[in-house]
C-alpha positions in Angstrom: 10.4 66.8 -98.9 10.9 67.9 -102.5 14.4 66.5 -102.7 13.3 63.1 -101.3 10.4 62.6 -103.7 12.1 63.5 -107.0 14.0 61.1 -109.3 16.8 62.9 -111.0 18.9 62.4 -114.1 22.6 61.2 -113.8 24.9 61.2 -116.8 27.8 58.7 -117.4 30.3 59.3 -120.2 33.5 57.4 -121.2 32.9 54.8 -118.4 33.3 57.3 -115.7 31.1 57.1 -112.5 27.6 58.6 -113.0 27.3 62.3 -112.1 24.2 64.1 -111.2 23.2 66.3 -114.1 23.2 70.1 -113.4 20.1 72.1 -114.1 21.9 74.4 -116.6 23.5 71.4 -118.4 22.2 70.3 -121.7 21.8 66.6 -121.5 21.6 66.1 -125.2 24.6 68.4 -125.8 26.6 66.4 -123.2 26.4 63.3 -125.3 26.1 64.7 -128.8 28.9 67.3 -128.9 26.5 70.0 -130.0 24.0 68.2 -132.1 20.3 68.2 -131.2 19.9 64.5 -131.4 21.9 61.5 -130.2 21.4 57.8 -129.4 21.7 56.9 -125.7 21.0 54.1 -123.3 19.2 54.5 -120.0 18.6 52.7 -116.8 16.6 53.3 -113.6 18.1 51.7 -110.6 18.0 52.6 -106.9 16.0 55.7 -107.7 18.7 57.0 -110.0 17.9 57.5 -113.7 21.2 57.2 -115.6 22.0 58.0 -119.2 25.0 56.9 -121.1 26.2 57.0 -124.7 24.5 54.2 -126.7 26.2 52.2 -129.4 25.6 53.2 -133.0 22.3 51.8 -134.1 21.3 50.8 -130.6 19.7 52.5 -127.6 17.0 55.1 -127.9 16.9 58.6 -129.4 17.4 61.6 -127.2 16.4 64.9 -128.7 16.1 68.5 -127.8 14.5 71.3 -129.9 16.8 73.6 -131.9 15.5 76.5 -129.7 16.1 74.6 -126.4 16.7 77.4 -123.8 19.4 75.5 -122.0 21.3 75.1 -125.3 21.3 78.9 -125.9 21.7 80.0 -122.2 24.5 82.6 -121.8 26.8 82.7 -118.8 25.0 85.8 -117.6 21.6 84.3 -118.0 22.6 81.1 -116.2 23.8 83.2 -113.3 20.5 85.0 -113.1 18.5 81.8 -112.5 17.5 81.7 -108.8 19.7 79.4 -106.7 16.8 77.2 -105.6 16.0 76.5 -109.3 19.7 75.9 -110.2 19.9 73.3 -107.4 16.9 71.3 -108.7 18.9 69.2 -111.0 17.1 67.5 -114.0 13.8 65.7 -113.3 12.5 62.5 -114.9 9.1 62.2 -116.4 7.2 59.5 -118.2 4.6 60.1 -120.9 2.3 57.3 -122.2 1.6 56.9 -125.9 -1.5 54.6 -125.5 -2.3 52.9 -128.8 -5.7 51.4 -129.1 -6.4 48.1 -131.0 -7.6 50.2 -134.0 -4.4 52.3 -134.0 -5.4 55.5 -132.4 -3.5 57.3 -129.7 -4.8 59.2 -126.7 -3.9 62.9 -126.3 -5.0 65.2 -123.4 -5.1 68.9 -123.1 -3.5 70.1 -119.9 -5.8 72.2 -117.6 -5.3 76.0 -118.1 -4.7 76.3 -114.3 -1.5 74.3 -114.4 1.7 76.2 -114.0 3.7 74.2 -116.5 2.6 74.0 -120.2 -1.1 75.0 -119.5 -3.6 74.4 -122.3 -1.1 72.3 -124.3 -1.9 68.9 -125.8 0.2 66.1 -124.5 -0.1 62.3 -123.8 -0.9 61.4 -120.2 2.2 61.4 -117.9 4.1 62.9 -115.1 6.9 62.4 -112.6 8.5 59.1 -111.6 8.2 58.6 -107.8 10.7 56.8 -105.6 10.9 53.0 -106.0 8.7 53.0 -109.1 9.7 51.5 -112.5 9.1 53.6 -115.6 6.1 51.5 -116.4 4.7 51.7 -112.9 5.0 55.5 -113.1 3.4 55.7 -116.5 0.4 53.4 -115.5 -0.1 55.4 -112.3 -0.1 58.7 -114.1 -2.4 57.3 -116.8 -4.9 56.2 -114.1 -4.7 59.5 -112.1 -5.2 61.7 -115.2 -7.6 59.7 -117.3 -9.1 57.0 -115.0 -7.9 54.3 -117.3 -6.5 51.3 -115.4 -4.2 49.0 -117.4 -2.3 46.0 -116.1 1.5 45.8 -116.7 1.3 42.4 -118.3 -1.3 43.5 -120.8 0.4 46.5 -122.5 3.7 45.4 -124.2 5.7 48.5 -123.1 8.4 50.0 -125.4 10.4 53.1 -125.0 9.9 55.2 -128.1 12.4 58.0 -127.3 13.6 60.6 -124.8 12.9 64.3 -125.0 14.8 67.1 -123.2 12.1 69.4 -122.1 12.6 72.9 -120.6 9.9 75.3 -119.3 9.4 78.0 -120.5 10.3 76.4 -123.8 12.0 79.5 -125.3 14.3 82.1 -123.7 12.1 84.7 -125.2 9.5 83.8 -122.6 11.8 83.9 -119.6 14.6 82.0 -117.9 14.3 78.3 -117.4 12.3 77.2 -114.4 12.0 73.4 -115.0 14.2 70.9 -116.8 13.2 67.3 -117.5 14.1 64.3 -119.5 10.7 62.8 -120.6 10.6 59.1 -121.4 7.9 58.5 -124.0 6.6 55.0 -123.6 4.4 53.1 -126.1 1.7 50.9 -124.6 -0.7 48.7 -126.6 -4.3 48.1 -125.6 -6.3 45.2 -127.0 -9.4 47.5 -126.8 -10.6 49.9 -129.5 -10.6 53.6 -128.8 -14.4 53.6 -128.3 -14.1 50.8 -125.7 -11.4 52.7 -123.9 -13.4 55.9 -124.2 -16.2 54.3 -122.1 -13.7 54.0 -119.2 -12.3 57.5 -119.4 -12.7 59.4 -116.2 -10.4 62.4 -116.6 -9.2 64.5 -113.6 -10.5 68.0 -114.3 -7.6 69.4 -112.1 -5.2 68.1 -114.8 -7.1 67.5 -118.0 -9.5 69.8 -119.8 -10.1 67.8 -123.0 -9.3 64.4 -124.6 -8.8 63.2 -128.1 -8.2 59.9 -129.9 -5.9 60.8 -132.8 -5.8 58.6 -135.9 -2.8 58.2 -138.2 -4.0 60.9 -140.6 -4.3 63.5 -137.8 -1.0 62.5 -136.3 0.8 63.0 -139.7 -0.6 66.5 -139.8 0.4 67.2 -136.2 4.0 66.1 -136.8 4.3 68.0 -140.0 3.9 71.3 -138.0 7.5 71.3 -136.8 8.1 74.0 -134.2 10.7 76.5 -135.3 10.4 75.6 -139.0 8.2 76.7 -141.9 7.8 73.4 -143.7 4.5 72.8 -145.5 1.8 71.2 -143.5 0.6 67.7 -144.5 -3.2 68.1 -144.0 -4.1 65.1 -146.0 -7.7 66.4 -146.8 -8.5 66.4 -143.1 -11.8 68.1 -142.0 -11.5 71.7 -140.8 -12.7 70.7 -137.3 -11.6 67.8 -135.1 -13.9 66.0 -132.6 -12.8 66.1 -129.0 -14.2 65.3 -125.6 -14.4 68.4 -123.3 -14.0 67.8 -119.5 -16.3 69.7 -117.2 -15.2 71.0 -113.8 -17.0 68.0 -112.3 -15.1 65.6 -114.6 -18.0 64.8 -117.0 -17.2 64.3 -120.7 -19.0 66.2 -123.4 -18.8 66.1 -127.2 -17.2 69.1 -128.8 -14.9 70.1 -131.6 -11.8 72.3 -132.2 -10.4 73.8 -135.4 -7.8 71.6 -137.1 -5.6 74.7 -136.9 -5.2 74.1 -133.2 -3.4 70.8 -133.7 -1.1 72.1 -136.4 -0.2 75.3 -134.6 3.5 75.9 -134.1 5.1 77.2 -130.9 5.3 81.0 -131.3 8.8 82.4 -131.2 7.7 85.2 -128.9 4.8 86.5 -126.9 2.2 84.3 -125.1 1.9 80.6 -125.9 -1.1 79.2 -127.8 -3.1 76.1 -127.6 -1.1 73.5 -129.5 0.5 70.1 -129.4 3.7 70.2 -127.4 7.0 70.0 -129.3 8.0 66.8 -127.4 4.7 65.2 -128.2 5.3 65.8 -131.9 8.7 64.1 -131.6 7.0 61.1 -129.9 4.2 60.9 -132.4 6.7 60.9 -135.2 8.4 58.0 -133.6 5.0 56.3 -133.2 4.3 56.6 -136.9 7.7 55.1 -137.7 6.9 52.2 -135.4 3.7 51.5 -137.4 5.7 51.4 -140.6 8.5 49.3 -139.3 8.6 45.6 -140.3 
């Protein structure tokens, strides 16, 4: 059943026929010859998500973190990955950067009970199911996780970028168990964040808190580059940030979290911390650039 329901990544290079990507294969490295970022083009047809090298200045950005476990995997470590994991291939996910009419974006904290990236802040999103378009999948996941129902002809969708995501995110936390290409898709709403907030009905099984981040907070978030020690751009932000906590019954309640949570970096070793995911920072940086673009 698992094999039937998952949409997988295929790679196409030098006009060869698309080949199913291997779990231990770095997709970014396949196209970039070792760099951590490259322009690619993508298509989803007949339940096959295909990536191929984009022309210079065209396509979308595909990126992996400098500490990507697949990039640093040794032959011995690759051989130690259980066979059922090695045979998974590379999954496809969609994450929705929902921009309100007053230029705020919705972030959600993943429930602490989830196996993958628990207690980490991300946009709503999830897997693409058979016969869905990327937009179909994003809108479905948005509704399932947050209760927000948007119509395809109302949102002006745009792919911001692609992120190569591996869990655990660093080899110091164990061998890779999951490998995804996440499609970050920007959707525009004609409603303000307060109007959208009125319709929020988060699923407590998946979401433990919500936040509408404005441009100032987003700048601070993206300045906390994981794996680097660059100075934070806090822009005179308050020391605490207002969020909506989700009860076990799904009710929303006003709360706040220290700003430090949102500018935390992924620890190089030891247990993970509550933070904004590395891929989300990549997508939010692209969102900021889209606001500044002519």
